[in-house]
C-alpha positions in Angstrom: -151.0 -276.6 13.8 -153.6 -276.1 11.1 -155.6 -272.9 11.0 -159.1 -273.4 12.3 -160.5 -270.2 10.6 -162.0 -267.2 12.3 -164.5 -267.1 15.2 -168.1 -267.2 14.2 -169.4 -266.1 17.6 -168.3 -264.7 20.9 -166.8 -267.1 23.4 -165.5 -267.0 26.9 -162.1 -268.3 27.7 -160.7 -268.5 31.2 -157.0 -267.6 31.8 -156.7 -270.9 33.7 -157.5 -272.8 30.5 -154.8 -274.4 28.5 -153.3 -273.2 25.3 -150.9 -274.8 22.9 -148.1 -272.7 21.5 -145.2 -273.4 19.2 -142.0 -271.9 20.5 -139.6 -270.1 18.2 -135.9 -270.4 18.6 -136.0 -267.4 20.9 -138.6 -269.1 23.0 -136.6 -272.2 23.3 -133.6 -270.2 24.4 -135.7 -268.3 27.0 -137.0 -271.6 28.4 -133.5 -273.0 28.8 -132.0 -269.7 30.1 -134.6 -269.1 32.7 -135.2 -272.7 33.6 -138.9 -272.3 32.9 -141.2 -275.2 33.8 -142.2 -275.9 30.2 -141.3 -279.0 28.3 -141.6 -278.5 24.5 -142.1 -281.6 22.3 -139.7 -282.3 19.5 -141.5 -279.8 17.2 -141.4 -277.1 19.8 -145.1 -277.3 20.9 -145.9 -276.6 24.6 -149.3 -276.8 26.4 -149.8 -274.6 29.5 -152.3 -272.4 31.2 -152.7 -269.1 29.4 -151.7 -267.1 32.5 -148.4 -269.1 32.6 -147.6 -268.3 29.0 -148.4 -264.6 29.7 -146.2 -264.6 32.9 -143.2 -266.3 31.2 -143.3 -264.5 27.8 -145.4 -261.3 28.2 -142.5 -259.0 28.5 -141.0 -260.3 25.2 -144.3 -259.8 23.2 -144.0 -256.4 21.6 -144.8 -255.1 18.1 -142.0 -255.8 15.8 -140.0 -257.9 18.2 -138.6 -261.4 17.8 -141.4 -263.3 19.5 -140.8 -266.3 21.7 -143.7 -268.3 20.1 -145.6 -268.3 16.8 -148.6 -266.0 16.7 -151.2 -268.7 16.1 -152.2 -270.5 19.3 -154.7 -273.3 20.0 -157.2 -272.5 22.7 -158.2 -275.6 24.7 -161.7 -275.3 26.3 -161.8 -276.3 29.9 -165.4 -277.6 29.8 
């Protein structure tokens, strides 16, 4: 996923809107181990509602930890 740069203005984003993330190896293992309802494509990308990503992976997102997904995410506006 190519970087889109920084935000130029404030925006609102609903937790029910979709995001696209790219799973790391740890993320792929967690999806399989916990039988999560996510289906990554061949490159490891997953699209899901933001609250679902937070529910599944929130406890694994800590400073200095081996994250389950890359830190750059794509926000998909629900308008």
